[in-house]
LUMROLUM-193969 format. One record per residue: x negated, y negated, z negated of N, C-alpha, C, O in turn. Coordinates in steps of 0.02 Angstrom, whole numbers, padded with zeros to 5 digits, always signed. Layout:
XYZXYZXYZXYZ;...
END
This chain:
+00002-00289-01460-00062-00297-01406-00095-00255-01450-00097-00247-01511;-00135-00217-01376-00209-00169-01407-00265-00209-01443-00288-00263-01426;-00281-00174-01491-00345-00211-01515-00390-00199-01475-00392-00145-01446;-00451-00263-01462-00497-00255-01414-00468-00307-01355-00506-00353-01339;-00402-00304-01322-00389-00335-01270-00389-00415-01286-00384-00440-01342;-00396-00454-01222-00399-00525-01237-00355-00561-01216-00341-00559-01156;-00318-00608-01263-00261-00647-01280-00246-00644-01180-00288-00644-01135;-00163-00642-01177-00145-00642-01129-00160-00573-01059-00145-00571-00999;-00191-00534-01098-00183-00484-01041-00155-00407-01065-00126-00367-01029;-00173-00399-01136-00118-00348-01165-00147-00285-01136-00207-00284-01124;-00100-00221-01122-00107-00167-01106-00099-00168-01027-00050-00190-00998;-00156-00138-00997-00153-00116-00940-00160-00048-00927-00203-00013-00955;-00108-00021-00873-00095+00054-00852-00122+00052-00770-00128+00005-00731;-00129+00100-00766-00170+00130-00681-00125+00160-00664-00101+00200-00704;-00098+00152-00604-00072+00210-00579-00095+00223-00499-00100+00180-00454;-00110+00303-00494-00127+00325-00457-00091+00373-00427-00069+00421-00457;-00081+00357-00337-00043+00434-00309-00086+00467-00267-00120+00433-00228;-00092+00531-00267-00128+00585-00230-00090+00625-00202-00041+00640-00236;-00094+00651-00148-00073+00727-00115-00147+00756-00073-00183+00727-00033;-00151+00818-00100-00205+00864-00071-00252+00837-00073-00290+00857-00028;-00279+00790-00111-00376+00761-00106-00394+00767-00169-00402+00722-00210;-00402+00837-00175-00420+00837-00249-00492+00812-00244-00515+00778-00290;-00526+00824-00198-00599+00793-00203-00611+00715-00206-00662+00695-00234;-00564+00669-00177-00563+00615-00194-00521+00590-00268-00543+00544-00302;-00476+00616-00280-00457+00616-00329-00500+00624-00419-00486+00593-00470;-00538+00661-00409-00592+00679-00470-00610+00638-00478-00591+00607-00528;-00679+00599-00415-00720+00530-00453-00672+00470-00463-00681+00427-00506;-00617+00473-00418-00571+00417-00463-00548+00415-00530-00561+00369-00568;-00499+00485-00548-00502+00468-00632-00577+00476-00662-00589+00453-00718;-00615+00501-00634-00672+00511-00687-00691+00435-00698-00704+00424-00757;-00696+00368-00648-00725+00312-00676-00676+00292-00696-00693+00250-00738;-00610+00294-00693-00539+00261-00749-00540+00281-00803-00529+00243-00850;-00558+00367-00815-00561+00373-00891-00632+00348-00939-00642+00340-00999;-00670+00341-00884-00744+00298-00904-00744+00233-00940-00786+00214-00980;-00682+00195-00918-00663+00134-00934-00652+00138-01025-00626+00181-01060;-00682+00077-01040-00678+00066-01108-00600+00069-01119-00567+00040-01075;-00555+00108-01186-00497+00125-01197-00473+00041-01207-00417+00025-01188;-00515-00006-01235-00498-00072-01238-00476-00124-01176-00459-00183-01184;-00478-00095-01123-00491-00107-01057-00445-00072-01008-00420-00111-00968;-00427-00001-01001-00380+00022-00990-00335+00069-01038-00360+00118-01064;-00273+00054-01047-00253+00098-01107-00202+00151-01081-00190+00201-01115;-00173+00139-01020-00151+00223-00988-00172+00236-00917-00190+00188-00883;-00172+00284-00896-00176+00306-00823-00116+00355-00803-00102+00408-00833;-00081+00328-00746-00018+00391-00711-00030+00409-00664-00023+00369-00618;-00052+00469-00651-00085+00509-00582-00011+00540-00571+00013+00580-00611;+00023+00518-00512+00072+00552-00468+00049+00605-00416+00013+00594-00367;+00071+00653-00432+00052+00731-00397+00102+00716-00331+00161+00716-00348;+00094+00707-00283+00145+00680-00244+00138+00766-00197+00116+00768-00139;+00157+00822-00228+00177+00883-00192+00117+00920-00175+00118+00965-00133;+00062+00902-00207-00004+00940-00204+00012+01022-00189+00056+01056-00215;-00022+01036-00154-00040+01116-00153-00130+01136-00142-00151+01190-00123;-00163+01089-00157-00209+01094-00168-00260+01138-00224-00317+01161-00222;-00211+01136-00267-00224+01140-00358-00248+01102-00397-00285+01116-00444;-00212+01009-00364-00206+00982-00415-00183+00963-00468-00195+00920-00510;-00141+01008-00460-00090+01013-00540-00130+01038-00591-00140+01013-00646;-00156+01101-00562-00213+01163-00606-00254+01115-00632-00255+01107-00694;-00296+01074-00589-00343+01037-00618-00306+00971-00661-00332+00947-00711;-00259+00953-00638-00240+00878-00687-00223+00921-00775-00224+00889-00828;-00213+00977-00771-00184+01015-00826-00240+01019-00872-00232+01007-00932;-00314+01040-00841-00369+01028-00873-00377+00973-00908-00396+00988-00965;-00372+00911-00898-00396+00844-00906-00353+00847-00988-00298+00869-01006;-00398+00820-01014-00378+00798-01115-00380+00746-01139-00369+00736-01199;-00400+00689-01086-00380+00630-01117-00323+00600-01130-00277+00594-01090;-00324+00578-01191-00244+00553-01182-00215+00494-01175-00173+00470-01212;-00239+00470-01124-00227+00432-01081-00201+00422-01041-00170+00373-01022;-00220+00513-01003-00215+00508-00937-00119+00545-00932-00110+00592-00970;-00071+00527-00897-00006+00547-00875-00004+00563-00809-00006+00519-00766;+00002+00641-00790+00014+00666-00740+00084+00690-00720+00112+00738-00747;+00111+00650-00668+00199+00679-00636+00183+00716-00601+00126+00727-00580;+00233+00743-00589+00231+00801-00515+00287+00800-00470+00342+00812-00494;+00282+00790-00416+00330+00769-00382+00340+00875-00342+00295+00917-00334;+00402+00881-00329+00412+00936-00295+00431+00941-00243+00436+00992-00209;+00447+00869-00226+00465+00857-00155+00397+00814-00107+00344+00806-00137;+00401+00792-00044+00371+00757-00021+00408+00683-00016+00450+00663+00025;+00378+00653-00067+00406+00595-00064+00372+00524-00026+00409+00478-00009;+00287+00521-00011+00274+00469+00025+00215+00443-00036+00205+00464-00093;+00181+00388+00005+00146+00347-00029+00209+00307-00061+00214+00295-00121;+00251+00289-00018+00292+00245-00056+00345+00260-00125+00367+00221-00168;+00351+00311-00118+00371+00353-00163+00362+00362-00223+00396+00360-00274;+00283+00379-00202+00248+00393-00269+00229+00321-00303+00219+00319-00363;+00225+00269-00267+00199+00217-00317+00282+00194-00355+00279+00177-00415;+00342+00194-00326+00389+00166-00353+00385+00223-00426+00383+00199-00483;+00384+00288-00414+00379+00350-00468+00338+00326-00520+00363+00330-00576;+00278+00300-00516+00219+00283-00551+00228+00225-00582+00217+00224-00642;+00248+00176-00555+00254+00107-00592+00317+00110-00625+00321+00080-00679;+00390+00152-00595+00426+00161-00644+00412+00196-00719+00432+00174-00773;+00384+00237-00710+00373+00285-00759+00337+00243-00816+00358+00234-00873;+00273+00217-00784+00236+00163-00826+00268+00109-00858+00244+00089-00911;+00334+00075-00826+00353+00027-00841+00412+00057-00906+00433+00016-00947;+00429+00112-00909+00476+00139-00950+00462+00152-01000+00486+00128-01051;+00399+00215-00997+00368+00243-01060+00304+00219-01059+00282+00266-01091;+00271+00195-01051+00211+00175-01089+00191+00083-01096+00133+00064-01103;+00235+00048-01093+00240-00032-01133+00195-00074-01106+00167-00117-01140;+00180-00065-01015+00120-00109-00998+00116-00200-01016+00161-00225-01050;+00085-00225-01001+00077-00279-00994+00064-00306-00939+00083-00361-00920;+00024-00261-00904-00013-00277-00831-00026-00181-00796-00054-00128-00813;-00001-00196-00764-00049-00123-00711-00062-00137-00638-00043-00185-00604;-00098-00085-00620-00149-00074-00556-00142-00032-00528-00140+00023-00554;-00133-00042-00449-00115+00038-00430-00164+00041-00382-00198-00008-00367;-00170+00106-00352-00216+00110-00294-00208+00195-00283-00192+00236-00326;-00225+00207-00213-00235+00268-00195-00293+00310-00230-00341+00293-00265;-00268+00378-00207-00330+00421-00248-00396+00415-00224-00440+00443-00256;-00412+00377-00164-00485+00375-00138-00529+00311-00156-00589+00300-00151;-00476+00276-00179-00510+00233-00223-00501+00193-00275-00442+00180-00286;-00552+00163-00320-00552+00148-00382-00611+00072-00411-00659+00052-00379;-00597+00056-00450-00624+00011-00479-00704-00003-00501-00730+00022-00551;-00736-00044-00459-00820-00043-00501-00813-00041-00580-00771-00068-00617;-00865-00003-00593-00876+00000-00681-00862-00051-00718-00832-00040-00771;-00880-00125-00700-00856-00185-00745-00793-00220-00721-00783-00279-00736;-00741-00179-00677-00700-00225-00624-00642-00235-00684-00607-00286-00688;-00637-00179-00729-00552-00196-00781-00578-00240-00836-00548-00285-00864;-00658-00213-00851-00681-00275-00902-00660-00344-00878-00620-00380-00908;-00695-00358-00815-00691-00424-00771-00616-00440-00780-00604-00491-00812;-00572-00410-00761-00493-00432-00772-00462-00462-00834-00422-00508-00840;-00498-00413-00889-00463-00435-00944-00529-00488-00993-00520-00502-01052;-00589-00510-00954-00611-00580-00997-00594-00624-00970-00606-00676-01001;-00554-00635-00891-00534-00707-00875-00470-00720-00896-00443-00669-00916;-00437-00769-00898-00381-00792-00894-00327-00769-00846-00342-00773-00787;-00271-00748-00860-00243-00720-00817-00169-00738-00833-00147-00731-00889;-00122-00768-00765-00065-00784-00780+00005-00725-00758+00016-00695-00706;+00037-00726-00817+00093-00682-00796+00135-00698-00715+00159-00655-00679;+00135-00749-00706+00146-00758-00629+00125-00747-00587+00158-00750-00534;+00074-00732-00587+00024-00719-00539+00007-00647-00526-00006-00613-00576;+00006-00615-00460-00041-00539-00472-00094-00535-00428-00099-00568-00376;-00127-00500-00444-00211-00510-00432-00231-00455-00395-00225-00395-00407;-00265-00496-00327-00276-00432-00291-00379-00420-00284-00419-00466-00274;-00395-00352-00293-00452-00345-00287-00488-00361-00226-00454-00372-00176;-00552-00364-00223-00604-00365-00140-00630-00290-00149-00655-00261-00197;-00614-00270-00082-00603-00167-00074-00670-00184-00036-00690-00230-00001;-00689-00135-00058-00763-00116-00011-00778-00043-00016-00771-00006-00066;-00806-00023+00060-00829+00041+00072-00861+00058+00017-00858+00016-00027;-00898+00120+00001-00953+00135-00043-01011+00105-00035-01046+00089-00084;-01030+00093+00036-01095+00082+00073-01112-00004+00052-01168-00027+00045;-01034-00047+00041-01043-00111+00031-01012-00148+00077-00998-00207+00067;-00998-00116+00131-00962-00173+00161-00887-00171+00165-00850-00123+00156;-00873-00233+00182-00804-00251+00170-00735-00192+00203-00728-00180+00263;-00708-00173+00166-00659-00140+00185-00586-00174+00230-00546-00215+00207;-00586-00142+00294-00554-00197+00345-00478-00185+00328-00439-00230+00314;-00463-00121+00333-00389-00093+00296-00365-00140+00237-00306-00158+00229;-00416-00158+00199-00388-00193+00121-00379-00253+00127-00345-00286+00088;-00412-00278+00183-00411-00364+00164-00345-00410+00172-00302-00401+00216;-00344-00448+00135-00292-00468+00112-00265-00527+00162-00311-00539+00201;-00224-00557+00173-00208-00602+00217-00130-00656+00181-00100-00652+00128;-00122-00698+00234-00086-00755+00237-00015-00761+00278-00023-00778+00337;+00026-00755+00266+00070-00747+00312+00084-00810+00383+00121-00859+00376;+00052-00797+00437+00045-00836+00482+00101-00864+00512+00098-00911+00552;+00192-00818+00478+00232-00873+00512+00271-00922+00454+00325-00951+00456;+00227-00919+00411+00241-00990+00357+00195-01025+00365+00164-01038+00313;+00174-01050+00415+00117-01118+00444+00099-01115+00508+00052-01080+00527;+00125-01142+00535+00119-01173+00579+00044-01159+00633+00038-01124+00683;-00010-01203+00595-00064-01214+00595-00104-01137+00600-00145-01118+00642;-00079-01102+00546-00117-01014+00546-00095-00995+00597-00141-00975+00633;-00016-00988+00635+00001-00966+00684-00033-00961+00742-00047-00911+00774;-00048-01030+00753-00085-01047+00818-00154-01025+00806-00185-01019+00859;-00183-01012+00759-00250-00989+00748-00234-00898+00746-00275-00855+00761;-00190-00891+00731-00174-00792+00737-00176-00777+00809-00198-00721+00825;-00151-00832+00872-00132-00805+00918-00204-00792+00977-00218-00754+01024;-00239-00854+00934-00311-00866+00972-00382-00819+00932-00436-00804+00959;-00364-00805+00872-00410-00763+00840-00384-00699+00828-00420-00659+00798;-00319-00679+00850-00303-00607+00815-00315-00623+00745-00319-00678+00718;-00321-00544+00714-00325-00523+00634-00377-00583+00596-00378-00592+00535;-00412-00614+00638-00478-00652+00594-00416-00724+00590-00431-00765+00547;-00366-00735+00620-00322-00779+00613-00289-00798+00554-00278-00856+00536;-00269-00727+00513-00236-00753+00468-00248-00702+00408-00222-00702+00352;-00305-00650+00441-00333-00628+00357-00381-00677+00314-00396-00730+00342;-00395-00669+00275-00454-00722+00212-00503-00683+00253-00503-00623+00269;-00557-00748+00271-00630-00736+00301-00653-00708+00247-00630-00712+00190;-00704-00674+00268-00770-00627+00231-00798-00676+00185-00831-00652+00139;-00793-00745+00187-00837-00799+00153-00791-00791+00102-00811-00828+00057;-00739-00764+00085-00691-00782+00031-00713-00735-00022-00697-00736-00082;-00761-00685+00016-00775-00610-00051-00832-00645-00082-00847-00621-00137;-00871-00700-00061-00933-00720-00092-00933-00772-00124-00989-00790-00145;-00869-00817-00142-00861-00867-00182-00826-00833-00250-00797-00779-00249;-00833-00882-00317-00797-00856-00370-00748-00876-00395-00729-00861-00451;-00713-00925-00342-00638-00944-00339-00599-00898-00325-00614-00867-00273;-00532-00873-00365-00485-00855-00316-00469-00888-00261-00488-00946-00251;-00422-00847-00210-00385-00897-00156-00313-00871-00164-00297-00814-00181;-00272-00921-00150-00201-00890-00116-00181-00842-00063-00199-00853-00005;-00151-00798-00076-00123-00756-00010-00052-00730-00025-00025-00733-00080;-00026-00705+00026+00033-00672+00023+00044-00600+00030+00094-00574+00004;+00003-00567+00062+00000-00488+00076-00040-00459+00074-00082-00462+00118;-00047-00414+00020-00105-00374+00016-00095-00293+00019-00043-00274+00046;-00129-00255-00001-00130-00173-00004-00120-00158-00066-00125-00202-00108;-00101-00086-00088-00090-00073-00145-00154-00024-00180-00149+00028-00212;-00226-00068-00156-00272-00014-00178-00305-00098-00210-00313-00151-00181;-00317-00076-00284-00335-00149-00322-00273-00182-00338-00292-00218-00384;-00216-00192-00331-00179-00233-00332-00153-00229-00419-00138-00175-00444;-00150-00295-00461-00130-00302-00514-00068-00337-00533-00057-00396-00523;-00024-00292-00564+00052-00330-00568+00083-00347-00632+00107-00298-00660;+00090-00401-00664+00112-00420-00723+00179-00381-00746+00209-00350-00702;+00197-00380-00793+00265-00339-00806+00313-00375-00802+00368-00346-00805;+00314-00449-00794+00356-00506-00790+00389-00497-00730+00450-00494-00727;+00340-00491-00665+00341-00473-00597+00374-00419-00583+00418-00420-00540;+00358-00368-00615+00395-00311-00585+00467-00298-00615+00513-00265-00589;+00466-00336-00685+00535-00326-00720+00585-00383-00654+00641-00363-00640;+00566-00438-00626+00586-00477-00584+00610-00452-00516+00663-00466-00489;+00552-00406-00489+00552-00389-00421+00568-00308-00402+00579-00275-00351;+00564-00297-00462+00582-00206-00465+00508-00163-00419+00448-00177-00423;+00543-00112-00381+00487-00057-00370+00453-00056-00284+00484-00083-00239;+00416-00037-00277+00410-00030-00184+00474+00026-00168+00500+00065-00208;+00488+00016-00099+00558+00038-00074+00525+00106-00070+00476+00116-00033;+00559+00165-00120+00526+00248-00095+00558+00231-00030+00518+00188-00011;+00594+00235+00008+00625+00247+00085+00567+00242+00127+00559+00285+00170;+00525+00195+00120+00482+00179+00165+00429+00220+00184+00388+00211+00229;+00436+00279+00135+00391+00336+00141+00319+00316+00150+00283+00316+00100;+00295+00300+00205+00249+00279+00213+00224+00226+00274+00254+00238+00326;+00171+00166+00278+00154+00119+00298+00187+00058+00291+00245+00064+00309;+00170-00007+00268+00174-00059+00283+00221-00073+00189+00234-00131+00174;+00237-00018+00141+00259-00034+00095+00226-00096+00043+00257-00142+00017;+00169-00085+00038+00131-00134+00007+00141-00195+00047+00168-00230+00004;+00137-00233+00102+00143-00251+00163+00221-00299+00125+00219-00357+00105;+00268-00264+00125+00340-00287+00124+00350-00289+00047+00403-00311+00027;+00306-00269+00005+00322-00264-00077+00298-00334-00100+00323-00366-00146;+00232-00360-00052+00199-00409-00080+00224-00475-00055+00222-00528-00087;+00249-00465+00010+00290-00532+00043+00356-00539-00004+00358-00588-00040;+00396-00506-00006+00446-00486-00059+00419-00544-00135+00446-00595-00157;+00365-00514-00155+00364-00541-00218+00348-00619-00202+00369-00658-00245;+00311-00647-00145+00301-00706-00136+00362-00751-00110+00363-00813-00110;+00412-00710-00088+00480-00737-00059+00510-00749-00110+00553-00788-00092;+00518-00738-00179+00530-00745-00226+00511-00776-00272+00540-00777-00326;+00441-00816-00256+00427-00869-00298+00355-00865-00319+00310-00907-00323;+00359-00775-00337+00271-00754-00384+00207-00773-00318+00212-00778-00257;+00142-00780-00368+00079-00805-00330+00044-00746-00326+00043-00708-00375;+00011-00732-00270-00052-00702-00269-00101-00707-00262-00112-00732-00207;-00162-00691-00301-00213-00743-00304-00277-00651-00265-00277-00590-00275;-00313-00694-00230-00367-00643-00218-00436-00664-00254-00458-00722-00252;-00467-00614-00284-00504-00629-00340-00558-00585-00329-00559-00527-00350;-00612-00618-00287-00667-00579-00267-00703-00556-00335-00754-00523-00323;-00692-00565-00397-00733-00534-00455-00713-00464-00467-00751-00419-00486;-00648-00460-00454-00605-00379-00462-00630-00341-00398-00599-00347-00345;-00692-00297-00402-00704-00265-00350-00676-00199-00361-00656-00182-00417;-00672-00153-00297-00633-00126-00276-00692-00054-00230-00728-00085-00191;-00706+00009-00227-00706+00031-00183-00654+00077-00153-00601+00089-00181;-00675+00109-00081-00622+00131-00060-00661+00163-00008-00688+00139+00041;-00657+00245-00040-00709+00292+00017-00649+00333+00065-00622+00388+00056;-00639+00266+00134-00581+00276+00186-00637+00253+00236-00666+00198+00233;-00648+00296+00278-00672+00307+00345-00637+00309+00388-00673+00317+00438;-00585+00307+00403-00546+00332+00479-00476+00257+00491-00417+00263+00507;-00512+00200+00475-00469+00140+00497-00482+00134+00574-00537+00140+00601;-00421+00122+00605-00413+00090+00654-00353+00067+00693-00301+00100+00690;-00357+00017+00726-00279-00027+00750-00258+00052+00793-00291+00090+00828;-00180+00051+00764-00159+00110+00800-00098+00087+00829-00063+00054+00790;-00071+00098+00898-00017+00099+00923+00032+00163+00903+00016+00212+00870;+00112+00147+00941+00136+00223+00917+00112+00280+00969+00116+00339+00952;+00084+00261+01037+00071+00307+01076+00017+00361+01060+00007+00413+01091;-00023+00330+00992-00075+00373+00957-00077+00414+00911-00122+00452+00892;-00004+00400+00887+00013+00409+00837+00036+00510+00812+00090+00535+00827;+00009+00528+00795+00007+00606+00781+00013+00638+00704-00035+00622+00669;+00052+00673+00678+00118+00711+00728+00162+00664+00728+00168+00606+00709;+00190+00705+00752+00246+00642+00799+00314+00597+00750+00346+00545+00759;+00314+00650+00695+00372+00613+00659+00335+00538+00612+00369+00506+00572;+00294+00528+00620+00246+00464+00598+00259+00407+00643+00241+00351+00626;+00292+00420+00706+00303+00388+00745+00380+00340+00728+00389+00287+00757;+00422+00365+00685+00492+00342+00668+00459+00287+00604+00482+00230+00605;+00414+00304+00557+00391+00269+00516+00343+00215+00530+00339+00178+00481;+00313+00200+00568+00285+00166+00596+00313+00120+00647+00282+00068+00662;+00365+00136+00673+00403+00079+00722+00437+00059+00665+00416+00004+00647;+00493+00087+00622+00532+00052+00567+00505-00002+00529+00527-00059+00527;+00454+00021+00500+00424-00008+00451+00374-00071+00482+00360-00121+00449;+00359-00063+00525+00334-00118+00580+00385-00164+00580+00373-00217+00552;+00424-00157+00599+00482-00199+00616+00507-00237+00548+00519-00297+00540;+00512-00184+00501+00549-00221+00439+00482-00249+00420+00496-00308+00410;+00418-00242+00408+00356-00291+00394+00380-00354+00447+00386-00407+00416;+00392-00359+00503+00429-00446+00522+00468-00470+00499+00469-00529+00481;+00515-00425+00496+00577-00448+00444+00553-00487+00401+00557-00548+00405;+00516-00446+00339+00505-00479+00287+00444-00538+00290+00427-00571+00241;+00412-00544+00361+00373-00604+00344+00399-00659+00403+00378-00717+00401;+00440-00639+00448+00492-00698+00496+00554-00672+00517+00560-00642+00570;+00619-00686+00462+00666-00658+00467+00705-00683+00531+00740-00642+00562;+00701-00751+00552+00739-00767+00589+00700-00745+00688+00730-00743+00742;+00627-00735+00673+00589-00713+00730+00587-00650+00742+00572-00627+00797;+00606-00610+00683+00619-00525+00707+00667-00503+00760+00658-00460+00802;+00734-00552+00747+00772-00521+00792+00749-00546+00882+00783-00526+00929;+00692-00589+00893+00667-00601+00956+00607-00526+00963+00598-00493+01015;+00576-00514+00899+00543-00466+00918+00576-00403+00917+00539-00354+00926;+00623-00395+00910+00657-00310+00887+00660-00301+00957+00628-00252+00973;+00689-00334+01012+00703-00305+01079+00633-00331+01123+00640-00310+01180;+00598-00351+01120+00540-00357+01146+00478-00311+01131+00433-00301+01172;+00479-00276+01047+00434-00230+01040+00447-00161+01063+00411-00116+01084;+00526-00168+01050+00584-00105+01069+00541-00096+01141+00499-00053+01153;+00561-00145+01182+00550-00119+01264+00462-00097+01260+00439-00049+01290;+00429-00135+01226+00350-00108+01235+00333-00050+01228+00294-00024+01267;+00365-00011+01166+00385+00062+01131+00400+00084+01163+00362+00131+01176;+00444+00081+01198+00481+00128+01260+00440+00146+01319+00439+00201+01346;+00407+00096+01334+00352+00115+01401+00308+00151+01360+00279+00189+01399;+00288+00159+01305+00218+00179+01272+00238+00253+01296+00194+00290+01317;+00314+00278+01292+00337+00351+01277+00304+00395+01343+00299+00456+01337;+00282+00361+01407+00252+00396+01458+00207+00431+01431+00198+00488+01450;+00168+00400+01376+00091+00451+01348+00096+00516+01313+00056+00552+01284;+00162+00520+01326+00165+00596+01251+00198+00646+01292+00229+00696+01276;+00181+00620+01356+00206+00685+01401+00260+00734+01383+00317+00709+01382;+00254+00811+01366+00314+00840+01370+00340+00812+01274+00386+00846+01251;+00322+00775+01244+00354+00746+01200+00397+00686+01191+00428+00660+01145;+00388+00672+01249+00427+00581+01259+00507+00598+01238+00534+00553+01206;+00539+00646+01248+00607+00651+01218+00620+00646+01150+00660+00607+01126;+00587+00685+01121+00559+00672+01058+00539+00590+01015+00552+00559+00964;+00504+00587+01068+00480+00508+01041+00528+00465+01035+00543+00435+00983;+00561+00460+01103+00606+00407+01142+00671+00415+01063+00686+00367+01029;+00698+00486+01051+00739+00507+01001+00722+00461+00939+00760+00418+00915;+00648+00481+00912+00625+00435+00855+00621+00364+00860+00639+00330+00812;+00605+00344+00901+00589+00263+00913+00675+00235+00914+00691+00185+00883;+00732+00278+00957+00785+00243+00961+00817+00228+00871+00842+00174+00855;+00812+00269+00835+00841+00289+00773+00788+00229+00740+00819+00192+00702;+00727+00215+00745+00675+00165+00708+00704+00109+00723+00715+00078+00672;+00722+00084+00766+00736+00023+00797+00839+00006+00787+00872-00045+00796;+00855+00067+00768+00938+00073+00737+00931+00054+00666+00963+00010+00636;+00891+00087+00647+00874+00064+00565+00858+00010+00533+00886-00017+00486;+00781-00014+00581+00772-00088+00569+00817-00124+00569+00832-00151+00516;+00853-00135+00627+00923-00192+00619+00944-00172+00565+00957-00220+00529;+00954-00121+00541+01021-00112+00483+00979-00121+00413+01006-00121+00358;+00906-00129+00425+00876-00123+00357+00899-00056+00326+00926-00049+00271;+00885-00012+00367+00915+00062+00325+00840+00085+00310+00791+00071+00345;+00840+00114+00267+00778+00159+00231+00820+00216+00183+00792+00232+00131;+00864+00237+00195+00877+00300+00173+00882+00363+00217+00912+00412+00194;+00850+00366+00286+00847+00423+00292+00783+00463+00275+00727+00437+00279;+00793+00542+00254+00756+00570+00219+00712+00575+00243+00705+00548+00298;+00647+00620+00208+00587+00638+00261+00615+00707+00283+00564+00724+00313;+00644+00744+00288+00684+00796+00292+00724+00783+00363+00726+00827+00406;+00749+00730+00369+00794+00709+00427+00761+00675+00489+00786+00664+00544;+00692+00661+00464+00644+00599+00495+00618+00684+00541+00622+00685+00602;+00600+00735+00510+00552+00792+00526+00588+00822+00570+00560+00851+00617;+00674+00822+00563+00718+00853+00611+00721+00793+00681+00721+00815+00739;+00723+00750+00673+00726+00706+00735+00661+00737+00765+00673+00760+00821;+00597+00746+00748+00548+00743+00785+00530+00824+00807+00476+00845+00827;+00592+00861+00795+00600+00918+00829+00570+00962+00766+00542+01010+00791;+00565+00964+00711+00538+01005+00652+00456+01005+00642+00417+01046+00617;+00446+00926+00681+00367+00950+00695+00333+00934+00627+00356+00890+00591;+00275+00973+00608+00257+00978+00539+00188+00975+00542+00150+00971+00494;+00170+00977+00612+00083+01007+00622+00042+00910+00589+00062+00852+00596;-00012+00938+00559-00050+00884+00523-00038+00848+00449+00004+00871+00410;-00061+00815+00440-00053+00801+00356+00029+00778+00347+00054+00726+00367;+00057+00824+00318+00136+00825+00315+00169+00765+00263+00222+00736+00276;+00135+00754+00212+00123+00702+00155+00076+00660+00127+00046+00670+00074;+00069+00601+00174+00001+00578+00173+00012+00544+00103+00069+00543+00079;-00048+00513+00067-00038+00498+00005-00013+00426-00002-00007+00403-00059;+00003+00390+00052+00025+00314+00062-00028+00278+00092-00004+00229+00122;-00073+00280+00095-00120+00246+00117-00102+00247+00212-00052+00276+00233;-00145+00218+00251-00117+00235+00315-00147+00155+00358-00147+00098+00334;-00168+00176+00419-00213+00131+00468-00163+00071+00481-00179+00012+00474;-00107+00092+00499-00048+00050+00525+00005+00020+00475+00065+00010+00485;-00037+00008+00412+00034-00009+00389-00002-00094+00339+00028-00121+00293;-00069-00117+00367-00073-00191+00329-00088-00240+00366-00134-00279+00352;-00049-00243+00423-00053-00296+00459+00015-00303+00482+00039-00261+00518;+00053-00362+00460+00119-00364+00497+00114-00407+00556+00166-00413+00588;+00056-00444+00578+00065-00476+00645+00030-00439+00691+00054-00449+00747;-00019-00398+00692-00057-00357+00720-00034-00322+00772-00053-00265+00783;-00003-00346+00800+00035-00300+00867+00000-00309+00935+00035-00323+00983;-00046-00304+00941-00114-00309+00985-00121-00243+01021-00151-00244+01075;-00097-00178+00996-00128-00108+01018-00079-00048+01050-00094+00004+01079;-00003-00081+01028+00056-00029+01033+00067-00010+01102+00111+00031+01116;
END
C-alpha cells in the first residue's frame, strides 16, 4: 500500500481515453496530475490514433505518474478503455481504477473523498457527473435495470427515462444508492472486480460499452453504488436522444443498432428475442429518411441485426466502413462518449 493511502483503498490508477481533442485533454490531465500523489498513484492516457498533435504534447509531460499509450489504429472508445485498463492491471499494480473520457475530470477533492470513505472491493462506485455550469449531466445519469423489477418496468412505461434513471434528488443526499448501469465517466473499479469480470469488449467500438460492462458486473453478483460525494465534471454539450435516422456519418448506424440490441440482450435476455424483430422493423422503416443512402443504411442495419442475434462483435472497423461504402465523413474515431450509449431502454426516438 502506498504511503498516505487509506486502509482498504490503496493504489488508485486513472484511465483516460482521448481522440483528437487535445484542448479537452489538457485541462483533464492537469486536474488529475494536480491531485496529491497519495490519492492518485498513476494516470494512463490512451492516445486513440490522434492526429492533432496529442502524441507530441504528451511527450512533453514530465510527471512520473503519467503513462501514454499510443494506438496506431482506430480502436474506438471501447477498445481504448480495454487497452488502458489492461495496461494498468498488468503494469501498475492498482488496487482501484477510475475511468473517464478526455473531456471529463474529477472535482479537485473527489479522489481524496474516495480515499477518505470506506470502500468495499466487491462494489464499484459511480460518480455524480455535472456539466461545468453545475447542471446534472443527463448523459451520465446512472440507472437501474427496469427489466429486473416489475414496478420499475411499469414506471418506465409511463415516465420514460425518469422511470428507470435515478432521481435528481439522489444527487443531493449523502447516502449512496444502488444502481445497475452507468457510464465510463467517473466509474471506480476494484482490482477484484476487473480480475473477475475482465475488460470492456473492444469489439463494441462505440455506443453502449459502458452499459453492457456494468450490467455484466451486476449479473456476476458485484454491486454498484452511486456516490454523490464523488463529483465529476463533463464538458460535453451535445447530448440528445438519437435514433438511427439521425446518425451521421453513416457507418455509426451499424454500431448504434447492433450495440443497442446487445444492451437489451444484457438487460433482458429473454425479451431481447421479441425486441429484435420489432426494432428491426422500426429501424427498417426509418431507412426512407436516408434518401440516396438508403441501400447502404439497410445493408448496415441487416448486418447489425445479424451480428446482434449471433452476439458477434468481431467485425473490424475497416469492415464496417466498407459496409458503409467507405464513408468516413465526420469524426471517424470518437473517444468513446456518445449520446446513444447510455440508455438500454430508451428506445423512443428510433
